N, CA, C and O of each residue as an XYZ file, in Angstrom:
732
protein
N      20.275     32.604     41.856
C      20.920     31.657     40.970
C      20.915     30.282     41.616
O      21.052     30.141     42.832
N      20.754     29.283     40.777
C      20.835     27.909     41.261
C      21.771     27.116     40.346
O      21.934     27.439     39.170
N      22.367     26.095     40.901
C      23.174     25.151     40.137
C      22.414     23.840     40.155
O      22.017     23.351     41.213
N      22.215     23.273     38.966
C      21.472     22.011     38.872
C      22.071     21.156     37.759
O      22.879     21.620     36.955
N      21.651     19.903     37.740
C      22.062     18.995     36.668
C      21.379     19.422     35.370
O      20.206     19.795     35.366
N      22.122     19.362     34.280
C      21.546     19.654     32.974
C      20.571     18.552     32.593
O      20.699     17.408     33.031
N      19.612     18.910     31.783
C      18.605     17.952     31.329
C      18.211     18.292     29.894
O      18.449     19.405     29.425
N      17.608     17.325     29.200
C      17.144     17.615     27.840
C      16.258     18.866     27.865
O      15.419     19.041     28.749
N      16.469     19.711     26.883
C      15.784     20.992     26.823
C      16.699     22.147     27.192
O      16.376     23.306     26.929
N      17.850     21.837     27.806
C      18.813     22.869     28.190
C      19.795     23.211     27.073
O      20.568     24.161     27.195
N      19.766     22.442     25.987
C      20.800     22.595     24.971
C      20.876     24.002     24.371
O      21.974     24.476     24.081
N      19.744     24.678     24.180
C      19.780     26.034     23.608
C      20.487     26.993     24.556
O      21.339     27.772     24.127
N      20.148     26.945     25.822
C      20.781     27.824     26.803
C      22.266     27.555     26.945
O      23.061     28.489     27.048
N      22.645     26.283     26.951
C      24.057     25.924     27.049
C      24.803     26.415     25.813
O      25.907     26.947     25.922
N      24.201     26.237     24.635
C      24.843     26.659     23.382
C      25.047     28.175     23.346
O      26.086     28.647     22.884
N      24.087     28.924     23.818
C      24.220     30.388     23.839
C      25.383     30.793     24.735
O      26.218     31.610     24.347
N      25.436     30.220     25.937
C      26.542     30.521     26.846
C      27.865     30.110     26.204
O      28.837     30.864     26.249
N      27.905     28.936     25.615
C      29.133     28.408     25.019
C      29.663     29.352     23.930
O      30.823     29.761     23.979
N      28.839     29.689     22.973
C      29.268     30.523     21.842
C      29.620     31.933     22.309
O      30.683     32.445     21.960
N      28.750     32.567     23.089
C      29.021     33.939     23.521
C      30.250     34.016     24.422
O      31.010     34.982     24.351
N      30.449     33.019     25.258
C      31.632     32.998     26.122
C      32.907     32.856     25.298
O      33.898     33.539     25.555
N      32.878     31.973     24.315
C      34.047     31.822     23.451
C      34.353     33.139     22.740
O      35.505     33.568     22.682
N      33.314     33.774     22.201
C      33.529     34.999     21.442
C      34.096     36.116     22.312
O      34.900     36.918     21.838
N      33.692     36.177     23.561
C      34.202     37.219     24.458
C      35.541     36.810     25.079
O      36.501     37.580     25.046
N      35.606     35.616     25.637
C      36.810     35.168     26.346
C      38.009     35.054     25.427
O      39.119     35.420     25.813
N      37.808     34.557     24.226
C      38.926     34.270     23.340
C      39.208     35.373     22.325
O      40.079     35.212     21.470
N      38.479     36.500     22.406
C      38.794     37.653     21.552
C      40.209     38.102     21.900
O      40.523     38.354     23.063
N      41.050     38.199     20.889
C      42.446     38.555     21.114
C      43.344     37.350     21.336
O      44.564     37.467     21.226
N      42.767     36.192     21.646
C      43.551     34.967     21.820
C      43.438     34.049     20.605
O      44.406     33.398     20.211
N      42.236     34.008     20.017
C      41.993     33.185     18.834
C      41.690     34.093     17.649
O      41.377     35.272     17.817
N      41.787     33.535     16.463
C      41.490     34.261     15.233
C      40.051     34.783     15.256
O      39.112     34.020     15.483
N      39.888     36.084     15.020
C      38.562     36.707     15.092
C      37.596     36.130     14.048
O      36.408     35.970     14.329
N      38.089     35.823     12.865
C      37.214     35.243     11.839
C      36.647     33.910     12.319
O      35.477     33.611     12.080
N      37.461     33.119     12.988
C      36.986     31.844     13.533
C      35.909     32.086     14.582
O      34.865     31.433     14.565
N      36.156     33.017     15.490
C      35.183     33.296     16.553
C      33.863     33.806     15.994
O      32.799     33.450     16.500
N      33.918     34.623     14.970
C      32.692     35.185     14.399
C      31.849     34.138     13.687
O      30.636     34.305     13.558
N      32.471     33.067     13.224
C      31.698     32.036     12.513
C      31.080     31.005     13.449
O      30.336     30.134     12.997
N      31.376     31.087     14.752
C      30.763     30.141     15.698
C      29.245     30.294     15.658
O      28.725     31.407     15.573
N      28.554     29.182     15.719
C      27.107     29.175     15.506
C      26.368     28.573     16.696
O      26.658     27.456     17.124
N      25.410     29.327     17.221
C      24.579     28.805     18.301
C      23.797     27.578     17.838
O      23.766     26.583     18.563
N      23.158     27.604     16.650
C      22.435     26.394     16.216
C      23.328     25.149     16.103
O      22.896     24.052     16.457
N      24.567     25.304     15.614
C      25.465     24.151     15.538
C      25.824     23.648     16.931
O      25.805     22.442     17.176
N      26.149     24.552     17.840
C      26.479     24.156     19.208
C      25.256     23.549     19.885
O      25.384     22.597     20.655
N      24.078     24.088     19.608
C      22.859     23.551     20.202
C      22.659     22.108     19.777
O      22.303     21.265     20.601
N      22.880     21.812     18.516
C      22.747     20.429     18.040
C      23.765     19.532     18.725
O      23.436     18.418     19.132
N      24.996     20.005     18.854
C      26.040     19.202     19.514
C      25.673     18.949     20.976
O      25.851     17.836     21.472
N      25.164     19.967     21.670
C      24.789     19.781     23.075
C      23.566     18.876     23.205
O      23.444     18.134     24.179
N      22.668     18.934     22.234
C      21.513     18.035     22.259
C      21.985     16.586     22.186
O      21.483     15.730     22.913
N      22.946     16.312     21.313
C      23.508     14.964     21.204
C      24.224     14.579     22.498
O      24.110     13.441     22.954
N      24.957     15.513     23.087
C      25.677     15.234     24.329
C      24.696     14.896     25.453
O      24.938     13.966     26.223
N      23.613     15.629     25.551
C      22.616     15.366     26.601
C      21.974     13.994     26.436
O      21.588     13.371     27.425
N      21.856     13.520     25.208
C      21.312     12.189     24.974
C      22.258     11.095     25.477
O      21.823     10.007     25.855
N      23.562     11.404     25.474
C      24.573     10.415     25.862
C      24.968     10.524     27.334
O      25.938      9.896     27.757
N      24.250     11.293     28.101
C      24.583     11.467     29.520
C      24.553     10.111     30.217
O      23.663      9.293     29.984
N      25.546      9.890     31.079
C      25.570      8.677     31.887
C      26.287      8.976     33.192
O      26.666     10.119     33.448
N      26.471      7.973     34.002
C      27.075      8.178     35.322
C      28.559      8.533     35.239
O      29.149      8.922     36.247
N      29.166      8.410     34.074
C      30.587      8.743     33.896
C      30.801     10.192     33.460
O      31.940     10.632     33.305
N      29.718     10.927     33.265
C      29.797     12.282     32.718
C      28.872     13.175     33.527
O      27.744     12.792     33.837
N      29.346     14.353     33.865
C      28.553     15.295     34.661
C      28.457     16.618     33.904
O      29.459     17.127     33.403
N      27.268     17.162     33.824
C      27.041     18.471     33.212
C      26.108     19.244     34.135
O      24.956     18.860     34.338
N      26.618     20.330     34.688
C      25.844     21.184     35.580
C      25.623     22.524     34.911
O      26.484     23.008     34.176
N      24.456     23.134     35.167
C      24.176     24.466     34.642
C      23.919     25.431     35.792
O      23.455     25.047     36.866
N      24.233     26.690     35.532
C      23.925     27.785     36.430
C      22.738     28.506     35.821
O      22.781     28.935     34.668
N      21.685     28.635     36.599
C      20.434     29.200     36.094
C      20.038     30.388     36.961
O      20.084     30.303     38.189
N      19.649     31.499     36.331
C      19.234     32.663     37.109
C      17.772     32.553     37.535
O      17.092     31.578     37.215
N      17.303     33.555     38.255
C      15.946     33.523     38.816
C      14.860     33.449     37.744
O      13.752     32.980     38.008
N      15.183     33.916     36.527
C      14.218     33.872     35.423
C      14.277     32.547     34.662
O      13.565     32.367     33.674
N      15.122     31.623     35.118
C      15.235     30.323     34.453
C      16.157     30.327     33.253
O      16.135     29.388     32.457
N      16.973     31.371     33.105
C      17.899     31.479     31.980
C      19.251     30.895     32.396
O      19.785     31.235     33.451
N      19.791     30.018     31.562
C      21.100     29.431     31.827
C      22.171     30.494     31.591
O      22.244     31.100     30.522
N      23.002     30.706     32.614
C      24.042     31.729     32.541
C      25.445     31.138     32.652
O      26.430     31.875     32.603
N      25.547     29.828     32.801
C      26.843     29.183     32.871
C      26.690     27.675     32.896
O      25.594     27.150     33.094
N      27.813     26.979     32.691
C      27.799     25.520     32.776
C      29.205     25.005     33.004
O      30.190     25.695     32.744
N      29.277     23.779     33.496
C      30.537     23.054     33.653
C      30.281     21.596     33.305
O      29.228     21.041     33.619
N      31.279     20.975     32.640
C      31.155     19.549     32.326
C      32.464     18.861     32.678
O      33.534     19.469     32.653
N      32.355     17.577     33.006
C      33.547     16.822     33.366
C      33.279     15.333     33.418
O      32.139     14.876     33.332
N      34.357     14.593     33.560
C      34.277     13.138     33.639
C      35.674     12.549     33.592
O      36.622     13.151     34.096
N      35.804     11.393     32.998
C      37.086     10.711     32.892
C      37.997     11.470     31.931
O      37.528     12.064     30.960
N      39.296     11.447     32.204
C      40.261     12.102     31.328
C      40.108     11.583     29.904
O      39.955     10.381     29.684
N      40.152     12.491     28.949
C      40.057     12.107     27.544
C      41.361     11.522     27.033
O      41.399     10.961     25.938
N      42.427     11.642     27.806
C      43.710     11.045     27.440
C      43.757      9.646     28.025
O      44.100      9.464     29.194
N      43.415      8.668     27.219
C      43.319      7.299     27.713
C      44.613      6.803     28.322
O      44.595      5.977     29.234
N      45.731      7.297     27.829
C      47.021      6.827     28.344
C      47.266      7.259     29.779
O      48.086      6.656     30.471
N      46.567      8.299     30.242
C      46.799      8.758     31.614
C      45.573      8.588     32.502
O      45.608      8.959     33.675
N      44.507      8.041     31.969
C      43.283      7.962     32.755
C      43.362      6.939     33.886
O      42.548      6.976     34.808
N      44.332      6.028     33.825
C      44.497      5.054     34.898
C      45.964      4.629     34.967
O      46.345      3.574     34.461
N      46.771      5.466     35.598
C      48.205      5.199     35.733
C      48.483      4.700     37.139
O      48.077      5.328     38.118
N      49.168      3.585     37.241
C      49.542      3.033     38.546
C      48.331      2.889     39.471
O      48.425      3.116     40.677
N      47.219      2.516     38.899
C      46.014      2.339     39.704
C      45.345      3.634     40.105
O      44.361      3.612     40.843
N      45.858      4.778     39.635
C      45.258      6.067     39.969
C      44.444      6.559     38.783
O      44.880      6.497     37.634
N      43.270      7.041     39.089
C      42.350      7.487     38.045
C      42.411      9.004     37.901
O      42.471      9.740     38.885
N      42.394      9.450     36.640
C      42.440     10.890     36.378
C      41.143     11.341     35.730
O      40.721     10.801     34.708
N      40.525     12.331     36.335
C      39.337     12.958     35.785
C      39.714     14.220     35.035
O      40.863     14.661     35.061
N      38.731     14.789     34.370
C      38.986     16.004     33.594
C      37.775     16.921     33.651
O      36.629     16.474     33.600
N      38.050     18.187     33.756
C      37.014     19.204     33.568
C      37.093     19.584     32.102
O      38.109     20.105     31.641
N      36.015     19.323     31.367
C      36.015     19.540     29.928
C      35.738     20.994     29.566
O      36.337     21.525     28.632
N      34.840     21.635     30.297
C      34.451     23.004     29.952
C      33.865     23.695     31.175
O      33.182     23.072     31.988
N      34.138     24.978     31.294
C      33.539     25.837     32.318
C      33.385     27.215     31.700
O      34.375     27.884     31.400
N      32.140     27.639     31.510
C      31.867     28.936     30.892
C      30.721     29.623     31.605
O      29.756     28.991     32.035
N      30.856     30.948     31.719
C      29.814     31.807     32.285
C      29.616     33.000     31.361
O      30.564     33.464     30.729
N      28.380     33.499     31.282
C      28.168     34.751     30.572
C      28.794     35.869     31.399
O      29.013     35.709     32.600
N      29.076     36.982     30.769
C      29.764     38.086     31.443
C      29.057     38.534     32.716
O      29.705     38.802     33.728
N      27.728     38.615     32.668
C      26.972     39.125     33.824
C      27.062     38.210     35.046
O      26.778     38.645     36.162
N      27.454     36.949     34.849
C      27.555     36.003     35.971
C      28.989     35.874     36.474
O      29.239     35.188     37.465
N      29.933     36.530     35.798
C      31.334     36.418     36.186
C      31.646     37.362     37.343
O      30.974     38.374     37.540
N      32.667     37.010     38.093
C      33.140     37.862     39.176
C      32.267     37.853     40.424
O      32.421     38.714     41.291
N      31.362     36.900     40.526
C      30.443     36.822     41.661
C      30.608     35.519     42.452
O      29.831     35.248     43.368
N      31.599     34.729     42.106
C      31.840     33.484     42.818
C      31.150     32.273     42.228
O      31.322     31.163     42.731
N      30.370     32.459     41.168
C      29.631     31.330     40.590
C      30.548     30.358     39.866
O      30.297     29.152     39.882
N      31.597     30.850     39.235
C      32.556     29.950     38.601
C      33.205     29.042     39.634
O      33.387     27.848     39.396
N      33.552     29.610     40.778
C      34.134     28.815     41.863
C      33.153     27.803     42.408
O      33.541     26.688     42.755
N      31.877     28.179     42.490
C      30.866     27.239     42.965
C      30.688     26.071     41.988
O      30.606     24.913     42.398
N      30.631     26.393     40.689
C      30.527     25.322     39.693
C      31.752     24.408     39.761
O      31.625     23.183     39.740
N      32.926     25.009     39.841
C      34.155     24.230     39.909
C      34.183     23.351     41.154
O      34.532     22.173     41.073
N      33.822     23.905     42.288
C      33.818     23.129     43.538
C      32.861     21.956     43.464
O      33.179     20.864     43.936
N      31.711     22.166     42.886
C      30.745     21.064     42.775
C      31.224     19.978     41.821
O      30.989     18.791     42.046
N      31.898     20.396     40.756
C      32.428     19.386     39.832
C      33.563     18.616     40.496
O      33.635     17.394     40.363
N      34.444     19.302     41.203
C      35.523     18.605     41.893
C      34.968     17.658     42.948
O      35.503     16.569     43.156
N      33.901     18.072     43.609
C      33.273     17.181     44.597
C      32.748     15.923     43.908
O      32.943     14.816     44.409
N      32.090     16.087     42.775
C      31.554     14.929     42.055
C      32.688     14.011     41.597
O      32.596     12.791     41.727
N      33.765     14.608     41.057
C      34.905     13.801     40.620
C      35.536     13.074     41.803
O      36.007     11.945     41.666
N      35.541     13.713     42.944
C      36.037     13.074     44.161
C      35.149     11.876     44.522
O      35.653     10.805     44.862
N      33.845     12.060     44.446
C      32.904     10.975     44.760
C      33.043      9.818     43.776
O      32.772      8.668     44.124
N      33.465     10.117     42.553
C      33.662      9.076     41.534
C      35.000      8.372     41.695
O      35.369      7.533     40.874
N      35.726      8.715     42.756
C      36.996      8.072     43.106
C      38.150      8.412     42.164
O      39.074      7.615     42.005
N      38.102      9.594     41.539
C      39.263     10.042     40.777
C      40.316     10.509     41.769
O      39.998     11.058     42.824
N      41.564     10.284     41.416
C      42.674     10.694     42.273
C      43.206     12.070     41.886
O      43.599     12.858     42.747
N      43.216     12.349     40.590
C      43.721     13.612     40.070
C      42.709     14.137     39.063
O      41.917     13.378     38.506
N      42.747     15.449     38.837
C      41.852     16.072     37.858
C      42.662     17.082     37.056
O      43.447     17.848     37.613
N      42.460     17.072     35.739
C      43.106     18.067     34.888
C      42.063     18.942     34.222
O      40.890     18.581     34.126
N      42.510     20.092     33.767
C      41.704     20.984     32.933
C      42.667     21.629     31.947
O      43.766     22.038     32.321
N      42.256     21.720     30.691
C      43.077     22.343     29.658
C      42.574     23.760     29.420
O      41.366     23.996     29.380
N      43.501     24.701     29.262
C      43.148     26.088     28.962
C      44.222     26.664     28.039
O      45.394     26.301     28.137
N      43.820     27.549     27.157
C      44.822     28.230     26.348
C      45.816     28.911     27.276
O      45.427     29.498     28.286
N      47.073     28.835     26.942
C      48.137     29.307     27.829
C      47.919     30.762     28.269
O      48.191     31.092     29.423
N      47.442     31.626     27.388
C      47.275     33.043     27.710
C      45.877     33.387     28.221
O      45.561     34.562     28.408
N      45.052     32.393     28.445
C      43.687     32.603     28.928
C      43.730     32.985     30.416
O      44.408     32.319     31.198
N      43.018     34.044     30.816
C      42.969     34.407     32.235
C      42.423     33.284     33.125
O      42.630     33.310     34.338
N      41.738     32.311     32.545
C      41.213     31.185     33.326
C      42.336     30.384     33.968
O      42.108     29.700     34.965
N      43.540     30.456     33.417
C      44.673     29.742     34.017
C      44.856     30.226     35.456
O      45.038     29.417     36.365
N      44.808     31.535     35.661
C      44.944     32.089     37.020
C      43.756     31.686     37.903
O      43.932     31.435     39.096
N      42.563     31.622     37.332
C      41.374     31.193     38.064
C      41.576     29.785     38.616
O      41.346     29.540     39.801
N      42.005     28.862     37.759
C      42.211     27.480     38.200
C      43.336     27.387     39.220
O      43.254     26.596     40.160
N      44.381     28.183     39.048
C      45.469     28.192     40.022
C      44.975     28.698     41.374
O      45.399     28.199     42.417
N      44.087     29.679     41.363
C      43.508     30.195     42.602
C      42.803     29.079     43.377
O      42.798     29.068     44.608
N      42.212     28.149     42.638
C      41.496     27.034     43.264
C      42.371     25.792     43.438
O      41.852     24.693     43.636
N      43.684     25.958     43.367
C      44.590     24.879     43.747
C      45.207     24.062     42.634
O      46.023     23.183     42.911
N      44.851     24.315     41.388
C      45.461     23.566     40.279
C      46.852     24.118     39.999
O      47.103     25.311     40.167
N      47.742     23.247     39.574
C      49.098     23.674     39.225
C      49.376     23.280     37.773
O      48.894     22.250     37.303
N      50.164     24.115     37.056
C      50.511     23.752     35.680
C      51.159     22.377     35.645
O      51.983     22.038     36.495
N      50.775     21.602     34.655
C      51.169     20.202     34.589
C      51.966     19.916     33.315
O      53.043     19.321     33.364
N      51.422     20.346     32.180
C      52.113     20.145     30.908
C      51.474     21.048     29.865
O      50.446     21.677     30.116
N      52.098     21.105     28.684
C      51.576     21.912     27.583
C      51.535     21.088     26.307
O      52.202     20.062     26.173
N      50.727     21.574     25.378
C      50.666     20.959     24.060
C      50.253     22.023     23.047
O      49.747     23.084     23.411
N      50.474     21.725     21.790
C      50.032     22.595     20.710
C      48.759     22.004     20.139
O      48.682     20.807     19.863
N      47.755     22.864     19.964
C      46.486     22.415     19.393
C      46.139     23.287     18.199
O      46.658     24.394     18.051
N      45.256     22.775     17.349
C      44.813     23.518     16.179
C      43.353     23.912     16.383
O      42.501     23.059     16.630
N      43.076     25.196     16.279
C      41.718     25.722     16.365
C      41.508     26.626     15.159
O      42.247     27.591     14.963
N      40.518     26.318     14.366
C      40.236     27.141     13.193
C      41.396     27.212     12.216
O      41.585     28.221     11.537
N      42.178     26.132     12.146
C      43.283     26.066     11.211
C      44.569     26.719     11.686
O      45.556     26.731     10.950
N      44.584     27.261     12.891
C      45.794     27.900     13.425
C      46.252     27.163     14.675
O      45.457     26.519     15.360
N      47.542     27.267     14.959
C      48.135     26.571     16.099
C      48.205     27.485     17.322
O      48.510     28.673     17.225
N      47.908     26.880     18.481
C      47.927     27.603     19.757
C      48.542     26.703     20.827
O      48.518     25.477     20.711
N      49.090     27.324     21.867
C      49.617     26.582     23.016
C      48.524     26.481     24.066
O      47.819     27.446     24.360
N      48.409     25.288     24.617
C      47.411     24.984     25.630
C      48.123     24.400     26.844
O      49.048     23.600     26.708
N      47.685     24.806     28.023
C      48.273     24.344     29.274
C      47.292     23.433     29.994
O      46.104     23.739     30.091
N      47.792     22.324     30.491
C      46.992     21.474     31.375
C      47.341     21.872     32.802
O      48.514     21.972     33.163
N      46.310     22.097     33.605
C      46.491     22.334     35.033
C      45.934     21.125     35.751
O      45.000     20.482     35.271
N      46.513     20.815     36.913
C      46.154     19.564     37.573
C      45.944     19.762     39.072
O      46.717     20.445     39.744
N      44.884     19.150     39.569
C      44.664     19.011     41.005
C      45.148     17.602     41.358
O      44.627     16.622     40.825
N      46.127     17.488     42.241
C      46.656     16.192     42.644
C      45.950     15.723     43.905
O      45.538     16.533     44.736
N      45.817     14.441     44.038
C      45.298     13.834     45.263
C      44.010     14.493     45.756
O      43.923     14.909     46.912
N      43.012     14.587     44.878
C      41.790     15.296     45.283
C      41.062     14.605     46.424
O      40.245     15.225     47.106
N      41.348     13.336     46.637
C      40.713     12.642     47.758
C      41.143     13.242     49.094
O      40.448     13.078     50.097
N      42.267     13.928     49.119
C      42.808     14.484     50.359
C      42.550     15.981     50.499
O      42.944     16.577     51.501
N      41.908     16.592     49.530
C      41.772     18.045     49.528
C      40.588     18.517     50.371
O      39.494     17.957     50.308
N      40.832     19.543     51.146
C      39.770     20.082     52.001
C      39.074     21.281     51.366
O      38.022     21.699     51.850
N      39.636     21.847     50.291
C      39.012     23.008     49.666
C      37.803     22.641     48.814
O      37.061     23.520     48.375
N      37.602     21.351     48.581
C      36.458     20.910     47.799
C      35.211     20.986     48.651
O      35.190     20.481     49.774
N      34.166     21.617     48.125
C      32.914     21.748     48.849
C      32.360     20.370     49.148
O      32.283     19.532     48.250
N      31.976     20.118     50.380
C      31.498     18.790     50.779
C      29.991     18.635     50.649
O      29.496     17.514     50.530
N      29.267     19.722     50.669
C      27.803     19.619     50.588
C      27.281     20.563     49.525
O      27.887     21.594     49.233
N      26.169     20.201     48.961
C      25.509     21.060     47.991
C      24.620     21.971     48.755
O      23.939     22.809     48.164
């Protein structure tokens, strides 16, 4: 397996991971009818547009197996909450998404993707980093294992239904030693 920067042409692989991960990870957490209607072609188009807008403020990494198949991805950049993206001169980054197919889970690859994204956010001079996860998602424990602490909650609407979402936060990432320093 290798971790590399995403590039045009990766959108189909990213979309497959995205849709299949949502359908498996969120089964029992989100409405099943909503999960079943998720579409790889729609996600592929959205990721194609996202790849066109790539810039130095946004990072998208993919996990690729030996056969060249994308088995996971992580994306991140500046916090989407403009009100908190620069408080008291401190910049807040955000991990937007982290997904792996089932066969790539439990092998440390999620931690490797996360560490590389935190390293990049550190290099971009962010002081804090947040990630949002559904409150009952097992990923909350994953992020806590890597040093994030619950920060706040909000109610969000997905597929017409309301759910609780938790923000987890890494504080003072410039001072953290658990972030991988080299690729």
